[in-house]
Every structure is written in structure tokens, then in C-alpha cells.
C-alpha positions in Angstrom: 6.4 -9.4 9.3 9.1 -12.4 9.5 9.6 -14.9 11.4 10.5 -14.5 15.2 11.6 -16.5 18.0 9.3 -16.5 21.5 12.0 -17.6 23.7 14.3 -20.8 24.2 13.2 -24.2 24.7 14.2 -24.5 28.5 12.3 -23.0 30.8 12.6 -22.0 34.9 9.4 -21.5 36.6 9.9 -19.3 40.0 6.9 -19.8 42.3 6.3 -16.5 44.5 3.8 -18.3 46.3 0.4 -20.5 46.1 -1.9 -19.7 43.5 1.1 -17.1 41.7 3.0 -18.0 38.9 5.9 -16.0 37.7 7.1 -16.4 34.5 10.5 -16.0 33.9 13.2 -13.4 32.2 14.5 -16.6 30.1 10.6 -17.2 28.7 9.9 -13.7 27.2 13.4 -12.0 26.2 14.0 -11.8 22.9 17.0 -14.4 22.7 18.7 -11.8 19.6 19.4 -9.3 22.0 22.2 -10.5 23.5 23.8 -9.0 26.4 21.0 -6.2 26.6 18.5 -8.6 27.8 20.7 -10.6 30.2 21.7 -10.1 33.5 24.7 -10.2 35.4 25.9 -13.4 36.7 24.9 -14.2 40.3 28.0 -13.6 42.7 25.7 -15.5 45.8 22.6 -17.0 46.5 19.8 -15.7 48.8 17.2 -18.4 48.1 17.4 -20.1 51.8 16.8 -16.3 53.1 14.3 -15.7 50.7 12.0 -18.6 51.1 12.7 -17.7 55.2 11.5 -14.2 55.0 9.0 -14.8 52.8 7.4 -17.4 55.3 7.1 -14.7 57.7 5.9 -11.6 55.9 2.3 -13.1 55.3 1.8 -13.9 58.7 3.4 -10.1 59.6 0.7 -8.4 56.9 -2.2 -11.0 58.4 -1.7 -9.0 61.8 -1.6 -5.5 60.4 2.3 -5.2 60.5 2.4 -4.2 56.2 5.2 -1.9 56.4 7.4 -3.6 58.6 6.8 -6.6 56.0 7.8 -4.8 53.3 10.9 -2.9 54.9 12.3 -6.1 55.7 11.4 -7.0 52.1 13.4 -4.2 50.6 16.2 -4.8 53.0 16.7 -8.2 51.9 15.7 -7.0 48.3 19.2 -5.2 48.3 21.2 -7.7 48.9 19.9 -9.8 46.5 20.0 -7.0 43.8 23.7 -5.9 44.7 24.9 -9.9 44.1 22.7 -10.1 41.1 20.6 -13.0 42.5 17.6 -12.6 40.0 15.3 -15.3 41.2 15.4 -14.0 44.6 15.3 -10.4 43.7 12.0 -11.3 41.3 10.5 -13.2 44.1 10.7 -9.9 46.8 9.6 -7.8 43.9 6.6 -9.6 43.2 6.1 -9.8 46.7 6.3 -6.2 47.4 3.9 -5.8 44.7 1.1 -8.5 46.2 0.9 -7.5 49.2 0.4 -3.9 48.6 -2.7 -5.3 46.0 -4.1 -7.6 48.8 -4.4 -4.8 50.7 -5.7 -2.5 48.3 -3.2 0.0 48.9 -3.2 1.6 45.7 -1.2 4.3 45.8 1.9 2.5 47.5 1.4 -0.4 45.1 1.6 2.5 41.9 5.0 4.3 43.9 6.5 0.6 44.8 6.0 -0.4 41.3 7.6 3.2 39.6 10.2 2.8 42.8 11.5 -0.5 42.3 12.6 -0.4 38.5 14.7 2.7 39.1 17.2 1.1 42.0 20.9 1.3 41.1 21.8 -2.0 39.5 17.8 -3.5 39.6 17.7 -7.0 37.3 15.9 -7.1 34.2 14.2 -10.4 35.0 12.7 -8.3 38.0 11.7 -5.7 36.7 10.0 -8.2 33.6 8.3 -10.2 36.4 6.5 -7.5 38.0 5.3 -6.2 34.8 3.6 -9.6 34.0 2.4 -10.2 37.5 0.8 -6.4 37.4 -0.4 -7.2 33.6 -2.5 -10.4 35.3 -4.4 -8.4 37.7 -5.8 -5.8 34.6 -8.5 -7.9 33.8 -10.0 -8.1 37.4 -9.9 -4.2 38.4 -12.6 -1.4 36.8 -12.2 0.9 34.8 -11.0 3.8 36.2 -8.5 1.6 38.2 -7.9 -0.7 34.9 -6.6 3.0 33.4 -4.6 4.0 36.2 -2.2 0.9 36.3 -1.8 0.4 32.8 -0.6 4.1 32.5 1.7 3.6 35.4 2.9 0.3 33.6 3.5 2.4 30.5 5.6 4.1 32.4 8.2 1.8 33.8 8.0 0.0 30.4 9.0 3.1 28.4 12.1 3.1 26.5 13.5 -0.6 28.2 14.0 -3.0 24.9 13.7 -6.1 27.1 9.7 -5.1 28.1 8.9 -3.8 24.2 6.3 -6.9 24.0 4.5 -6.0 27.3 4.9 -2.6 26.8 2.5 -2.7 23.0 0.6 -5.0 24.5 -0.6 -2.5 27.1 -0.5 0.5 24.5 -3.0 -2.1 22.2 -5.3 -2.7 26.3 -5.4 1.7 26.0 -6.4 1.6 22.9 -9.6 -0.8 23.0 -10.1 1.5 25.9 -10.2 4.4 24.2 -12.2 2.3 20.9 -14.9 1.6 23.9 -15.4 5.0 24.4 -16.0 6.1 20.9 -12.6 7.8 21.1 -11.5 6.3 17.5 -8.7 8.8 16.6 -6.9 8.5 19.9 -6.8 5.3 19.7 -5.5 5.1 16.0 -3.0 7.1 17.4 -2.3 5.4 20.5 -1.1 2.2 18.5 -0.1 3.4 14.8 3.5 4.2 15.9 3.5 0.8 17.7 6.6 -0.5 15.7 5.6 -4.3 16.4 7.8 -5.4 12.8 10.9 -5.2 14.4 10.1 -7.0 17.8 11.9 -10.4 17.8 9.8 -11.7 20.9 6.6 -11.5 19.7 5.0 -14.3 18.4 4.4 -13.7 14.4 0.6 -14.4 14.6 0.6 -12.2 17.9 2.0 -9.6 15.0 0.4 -9.9 12.5 -2.7 -9.6 14.3 -1.3 -6.2 16.0 0.0 -5.0 12.6 -4.2 -5.8 11.2 -5.3 -3.5 14.8 -3.2 -0.9 13.2 -4.7 -0.9 9.7 -8.7 -1.5 11.4 -8.0 1.4 12.8 -6.7 4.0 10.6 -9.3 3.0 8.5 -11.9 3.9 10.9 -9.6 7.0 11.0 -10.1 7.2 7.4 -6.5 7.9 7.0 -5.8 6.0 4.0 -1.7 7.3 3.8 -1.3 5.6 6.8 -3.2 2.6 5.8 -1.0 2.1 3.0 2.5 2.6 5.1 0.9 0.0 7.9 -0.2 -2.4 5.4 3.9 -2.9 3.7 4.8 -4.0 7.1 3.1 -7.4 6.4 4.6 -10.0 3.9 2.0 -11.3 1.3 4.0 -14.3 1.4 3.7 -15.0 5.1 -0.2 -14.9 4.6 0.0 -18.4 2.7 1.0 -20.4 5.7 -2.5 -22.9 6.8 -2.8 -21.2 10.2 -2.4 -17.4 9.0 -5.9 -17.9 6.8 -7.9 -16.3 8.8 -5.7 -13.5 8.6 -5.0 -13.1 5.3 -9.2 -13.2 4.3 -8.9 -9.6 6.9 -5.8 -8.3 5.6 -7.2 -8.4 2.2 -10.8 -7.0 3.3 -8.4 -4.4 5.0 -7.0 -3.6 1.5 -10.1 -4.2 -0.5 -11.5 -0.9 1.1 -8.1 1.4 0.7 -8.1 0.6 -2.8 -11.5 1.1 -3.1 -10.8 4.4 -2.2 -8.2 5.3 -4.0 -10.7 4.2 -7.5 -8.2 1.4 -8.6 -10.3 -1.4 -9.2 -7.4 -3.6 -11.0 -6.1 -3.8 -7.4 -9.3 -4.5 -5.9 -9.4 -7.3 -8.2 -6.0 -8.7 -7.0 -7.0 -8.1 -3.5 -10.5 -10.4 -4.3 -8.5 -12.8 -6.1 -6.4 -13.5 -3.2 -9.6 -14.5 -1.1 -10.8 -16.9 -3.7 -7.8 -18.4 -3.7 -7.6 -18.9 -0.2 -7.9 -22.6 1.1 -10.9 -22.0 3.7 -13.3 -19.9 0.9 -12.5 -22.5 -1.6 -13.9 -25.1 0.8 -16.9 -23.5 1.0 -19.1 -23.1 -2.3 -21.3 -19.9 -0.8 -18.2 -18.2 -0.1 -16.2 -19.0 -3.0 -19.1 -18.0 -5.3 -19.2 -15.0 -3.3 -15.4 -13.7 -4.2 -15.5 -15.2 -7.6 -18.6 -13.1 -8.6 -17.3 -10.0 -6.9 -14.0 -11.0 -8.8 -15.4 -10.5 -12.5 -17.3 -7.3 -11.5 -14.0 -6.1 -10.3 -12.2 -6.8 -13.2 -14.4 -5.5 -15.7 -14.4 -1.8 -13.5 -10.7 -1.9 -14.2 -9.6 0.4 -16.8 -8.5 -1.3 -20.3 -4.9 -2.3 -20.4 -3.0 -5.2 -21.1 -2.8 -6.9 -17.5 -6.5 -6.4 -17.4 -6.9 -8.2 -20.5 -4.6 -11.2 -19.8 -6.5 -12.0 -16.4 -9.8 -11.5 -18.0 -8.1 -14.4 -20.5 -6.8 -16.5 -17.6 -9.7 -16.0 -15.3 -12.1 -17.3 -19.0 -9.6 -20.4 -18.8 -8.5 -21.5 -15.4 -11.7 -21.6 -13.7 -13.8 -22.1 -16.2 -15.9 -25.6 -14.5 -16.2 -22.6 -11.5 -18.0 -19.9 -14.1 -20.6 -22.2 -15.3 -21.9 -22.3 -11.9 -22.4 -18.7 -12.2 -23.7 -18.1 -15.5 -25.0 -14.7 -15.5 -21.2 -13.4 -14.5 -19.5 -15.6 -17.2 -21.6 -13.9 -19.5 -20.3 -11.1 -18.2 -16.7 -11.7 -18.8 -17.2 -13.1 -22.2 -19.2 -9.9 -23.3 -15.9 -8.0 -22.7 -13.8 -10.8 -24.3 -15.9 -11.1 -27.5 -15.1 -8.6 -30.7 -18.9 -7.6 -30.1 -21.1 -4.3 -29.5 -23.5 -5.2 -26.2 -26.3 -3.4 -25.9 -27.3 -1.4 -23.0 -29.1 -2.4 -20.5 -27.5 -5.6 -20.3 -29.6 -8.8 -19.9 -28.8 -9.9 -16.9 -28.8 -6.4 -14.6 -31.3 -6.5 -12.8 -29.3 -9.8 -11.2 -26.0 -8.0 -11.0 -27.4 -5.3 -9.3 -28.3 -7.4 -6.4 -24.7 -8.3 -6.4 -22.9 -6.9 -3.1 -20.5 -4.9 -5.1 -23.6 -2.6 -6.3 -24.9 -2.5 -3.0 -24.3 0.5 -0.2 -23.2 -2.7 2.1 -20.4 -3.4 2.8 -18.4 -0.9 0.9 -20.5 2.3 -0.1 -20.3 4.3 -3.4 -22.9 1.5 -5.4 -24.4 4.0 -7.9 -21.1 4.9 -8.7 -19.8 1.5 -9.5 -23.1 0.9 -11.4 -22.4 3.9 -13.9 -18.7 2.9 -13.9 -19.8 -0.7 -15.8 -22.0 1.5 -18.0 -18.9 3.2 -18.8 -17.1 0.2 -19.6 -19.6 -1.0 -21.6 -19.2 2.0 -23.7 -15.6 1.7 -24.1 -15.3 -1.6 -25.2 -18.1 -0.3 -28.0 -15.7 1.7 -29.1 -12.9 -0.2 -29.3 -14.4 -2.9 -31.1 -15.7 0.0 -33.4 -12.0 1.4 -33.8 -11.3 -2.3 -35.4 -13.5 -2.3 -37.9 -14.3 0.9 -39.9 -11.1 3.1 -40.5 -14.1 6.0 -40.5 -16.7 6.7 -38.8 -19.4 9.9 -38.8 -19.9 10.7 -35.4 -23.4 10.4 -35.5 -23.5 7.1 -36.7 -20.7 6.1 -33.8 -23.3 8.1 -31.5 -25.7 5.7 -32.6 -23.9 2.3 -32.0 -23.3 3.4 -28.2 -26.4 5.1 -27.5 -24.8 7.8 -26.0 -25.0 12.0 -27.3 -22.2 13.5 -29.1 -20.5 14.7 -25.7 -20.6 11.8 -23.8 -19.2 9.9 -27.0 -16.8 12.6 -27.8 -15.8 12.1 -23.6 -15.1 8.6 -23.8 -13.8 8.2 -27.0 -11.1 11.3 -25.7 -10.4 8.8 -22.6 -9.5 5.9 -25.0 -7.4 8.0 -27.0 -5.1 9.4 -23.8 -5.2 5.9 -22.0 -3.3 5.3 -25.9 -5.7 2.0 -26.2 -7.9 3.4 -29.4 -6.2 6.0 -31.6 -8.4 8.0 -33.3 -9.0 11.7 -34.8 -11.9 13.9 -34.8 -12.4 16.1 -37.5 -15.7 17.9 -35.8 -16.5 20.6 -38.9 -17.0 17.2 -41.6 -18.3 15.6 -38.4 -16.3 12.0 -39.0 -13.8 10.2 -37.1 -10.6 8.5 -38.4 -9.4 5.6 -36.4 -6.1 4.2 -36.6 -2.1 5.7 -35.4 -0.8 8.6 -37.5 2.0 7.1 -39.2 5.7 9.1 -38.5 8.2 9.3 -41.4 9.9 6.3 -39.6 6.8 4.4 -40.0 6.8 5.4 -43.6 9.9 3.8 -44.6 10.0 0.9 -43.0 6.2 0.5 -44.5 7.6 1.1 -47.9 11.0 -1.0 -47.3 9.0 -3.9 -45.8 6.9 -3.7 -49.3 9.8 -3.1 -51.3 11.2 -6.5 -49.7 8.4 -8.4 -50.2 7.8 -7.7 -54.1 11.8 -8.7 -54.4 10.7 -12.1 -53.1 7.8 -12.5 -55.1 10.2 -11.5 -58.1 12.7 -13.8 -57.0 10.0 -16.7 -56.8 8.9 -15.9 -60.2 12.1 -15.9 -61.7 12.1 -19.5 -60.0 9.3 -20.9 -61.4 10.0 -19.2 -65.0 13.5 -21.1 -64.9 11.4 -24.6 -63.5 9.3 -24.0 -66.3 11.3 -23.7 -69.3 13.9 -26.4 -67.8 10.7 -28.5 -67.8 9.8 -27.5 -71.1 13.2 -28.1 -72.9 13.8 -31.4 -71.2 10.1 -32.8 -72.9 11.5 -31.2 -75.8 14.7 -33.3 -75.9 12.8 -36.4 -75.3 10.4 -35.6 -78.5 13.2 -35.0 -80.4 14.4 -39.1 -79.4 11.5 -40.5 -80.1 
């Protein structure tokens, strides 16, 4: 989601009449589109004729001569369109729509909204201004008419690159209406295909909010595959800006839901840590305590690997002062860093269970996460035992970890499969042998290292003997001279 430009600095303001403001094309179209977003240069100026006619049509409409007024507007609109007079054409087109709207001629309003942009050589500016004017009416309409007008405008903006931003906004309005009716699947289907990341005319914040809304709806739909696809549209570096702090928290909260579904707790921990590192969170103690404690829990729930170990040590070192304020969770981290067997249940089990991570709200699966914590404690104990024992009886290992034969073997097998512990189980003998099995290359390398060490010792010993001999010979000479 890159940086985009909302428009050039110079703005052109065109009033249709008192109380109505038309935003010019130059304020809304993407300047990067070049000739695709530009109208031909005007060959004639109809501004005077337009002003005169606009002042007359209001009187005609008030007198009940609405169709006559529209006919005159359409006649002059054709001339201004053919002369590429964008400002005049925009005024006339918007006035036609406004007259029908004020007269509550709903059918004719929709008809002209559709037909006016289809006229030969219709200018992009007039179409853009007409769409903006019609969108300004949406909030004041009832539900049925709003839906009808949104569908009409969607038809008008379809396939027109210079009103792609308006098309995206209309789609989002329609999705909100569907969501309010409880039709989550329909709402998600509407917005998920809108490629706002390629819209150069949309502001960065609005673009990010739009993508986050896409993520929210597909998550509500439980479409986790599409959630990951949409999440890649946002560059995490963009979220580090000061004015994006709220969106950063929202983004990582959505990613936490995704990674929890995928059972990847290390990625969950990274998302929680990103929230913890947000300036707005660090400014308030309750917020950073909640984030830091959740990070500690998700980190110990992650499977053992080198990255996990590195993150544990960095947390314990870099955030030592903050961990002192949450001693229960500091102790939890300390348990997994020390090479000592841990008894289950844990000393602080009651307080740990009160944490939101082990509650069904906001994320389901609390019991499963608690059982996973027990599993990580058992695996930690097996890892510690493997460093102190070369061989151990199975019964003794079961006593130390507090599990039965089958459960102990399953946990040990998982650690061996992940190559975090090297062990061989001899079931008939009832023993477990720890340590990596040496290959012939390892044996040769070990033999070579041993020979090298032996030769170094022999050489050092020879030097020491020669040194003693030289010292003894020198003392003997001194005694002879005396």
C-alpha cells in the first residue's frame, strides 16, 4: 500500500448555484493517469449562456415547466460538450440531475444519471461532478432509494478509471448495508475483489482503512485463505507512521486472529509484540502490560527452535524493567530459560488462567491453549533431562515428567522429529538413550581431532623437557665454575 497523491495543489471551484458546490475533476482524478484523466482543450466558452440559462430554469421549474427547462439544458449541454467546455458542461449536467431530485422525479433522475455519461464525447469532468453530486444525496435518502441510487451509480462508474475511487466508495456503502442486514457473505464478496492498493487517487489512510475493512469482512466470513492474501496488500512499514498507530493495532489484531486459526503461535507472538511496540500502547501502562503479558504467554506456547530461544533471551534482556512489574510472567519466561525441571501444575497457575489468552473471549480455544502450555512444560523438562542424562530408564523419565509411558513417548517423539532432541528408545530394555548417533564422517573427524590434540600435547611436553634439560645443564656449569 504505497504513497499516493490526492491531487494537485491548485484547485478549481465551480458553483452550480447557491448552496451546491461541485468538486472539479482536477481535485479528484489521479494525475498519474495522464491523458486518460484529461478532457480535450475547450474550443469555445459558453459560460455566459450557461449562467443566463441557469437563472431562467429555476423559474421555469417553479412554474411547473420542468420538462421544458430540461430540454433547454440538454440543448445547450450538447453545444458545450461538443466544444469541450468542461466547466459549463458540468454545471448543466449537475443542474439537470438537481432539478429532477428536487422535483422527486426518481425514475427520470436515474434515467438521466445513466444516459448523460453515455452521450457521445461526454467529458470526464462532467461525469465525475455528477457522480459526486449524486453521492452527496445518499445520506438523506431512505434505505430503498439509497440502495437504488447506489446501484445506478455503480452502473455509471463501472469500467471508468477516472471514477475508480468513487466506485470503491459506493461498493463499500453497499457492503455496509448488506452487513447491517446480517448478510456477511454478500458484504465480503462485494468488497474483497476491489483492488484499492492500485488506486493512485485515494489517500494512504483511506486506502489502508479500506483494506482493513476487507480483512474484517473476510475474517467474519471465516475465509482465512483470502485474509492472508489481502493482508499482503499492506506494507507493515507504512503502519509505523505516527498517524497510522490506530490502524497498526487494528491490522495486527486481525493477523492475530488469522495466526491463531493456523495454530502458529510464534507468529501470534510477533503480532502481539508489534502492538506492544506501538507508541500509543506504551504510553498507557494497562495497555502495555496486557500486550507484554500476552507476548510472554504466546512465546512460551510456541514450539522450540532457535528463533524462539533467541526471542526469549531478547525479551528477558531488553524488557527487564517492564518485566519486573509483572513478576508472574517474568517467572514464566525464567522457567523456560533455566536448565531445571519444572513441576506441574505451576506455582502461579491461578493468575495465569485469569489472563485473556486463557479465556474464550476475545479468542476461542482457551482450554486448548492451556493444555498446550502443559505440553510445552513437559517438552522443556525432557530437553533438560536430555542434557544431563546419556541414558535413562523409561520409568524414571515418566516419574520426572509426570506422565504415563504412552504420553512420554509421544512428547519425546515430537521433539525428536523436530530435531530439537536426539534420542533412541529401546522398548524391550525399557531405556532411552540421548545423543546424536555418530556417522562414519563424525567418527573420523573425532579421531582426527583426538590425534591432533595428542600430537599437540606431545610437542608441548617435548618443549618442556628440553627447557628443563637446558636449565639443568646451565646450573651444572655454574656449579663447576664455582
